[in-house]
C-alpha positions in Angstrom: 53.6 171.5 4.0 54.7 167.8 4.0 55.5 165.8 7.0 59.2 165.3 6.0 59.6 168.9 5.6 58.1 169.8 9.0 60.3 167.3 10.7 63.2 168.8 9.0 62.4 172.0 11.1 61.1 170.5 14.3 64.0 167.8 14.9 66.8 170.5 15.1 64.6 172.8 17.1 63.9 169.8 19.7 67.7 169.1 19.6 68.3 172.8 20.5 65.8 172.6 23.1 67.2 169.5 24.6 70.6 171.3 24.7 69.1 174.5 26.4 67.5 172.1 29.2 70.7 170.6 29.9 72.9 173.7 29.9 70.4 175.6 32.1 69.9 172.5 34.3 73.6 172.6 35.0 73.6 176.4 35.5 70.8 175.8 38.0 73.2 173.7 40.0 76.1 176.0 39.7 74.5 179.5 39.9 71.4 180.9 41.8 70.6 183.4 39.0 67.0 184.0 38.5 67.4 184.3 34.8 68.7 180.7 34.3 65.8 179.4 36.4 63.4 181.3 34.1 65.0 180.2 31.1 64.9 176.5 32.2 61.3 176.8 33.0 60.3 178.4 29.5 62.6 176.1 27.9 61.0 173.1 29.5 57.5 174.2 28.0 59.1 174.6 24.7 60.8 171.3 24.9 57.5 169.5 25.6 55.7 171.3 22.9 58.2 170.4 20.4 58.3 166.6 21.5 54.6 166.5 21.2 54.8 167.8 17.8 57.5 165.4 16.8 55.5 162.5 18.1 52.5 163.9 16.2 54.3 164.0 12.9 55.8 160.6 13.5 52.5 158.8 14.6 52.3 156.6 11.5 55.8 155.2 12.5 54.8 155.0 16.2 51.6 153.0 15.3 53.5 150.6 13.1 56.3 150.1 15.6 54.1 149.6 18.7 51.0 147.9 17.2 50.4 144.5 18.9 51.0 141.6 16.4 48.3 138.8 16.6 
């Protein structure tokens, strides 16, 4: 699969994972439900994995943007 096609899958999932983290983070402040804490923890792991995948798929841009100019 091409990089752009993979990014079209990873980017929306990354956004949804971010929303999940924000919502469950607020839920943790408002409620003391164990399910919210568990969902936040699992969502955090998913978020980190998706973010790493996103960075890996964008490595060319990342290198070009942050390469030192002589």
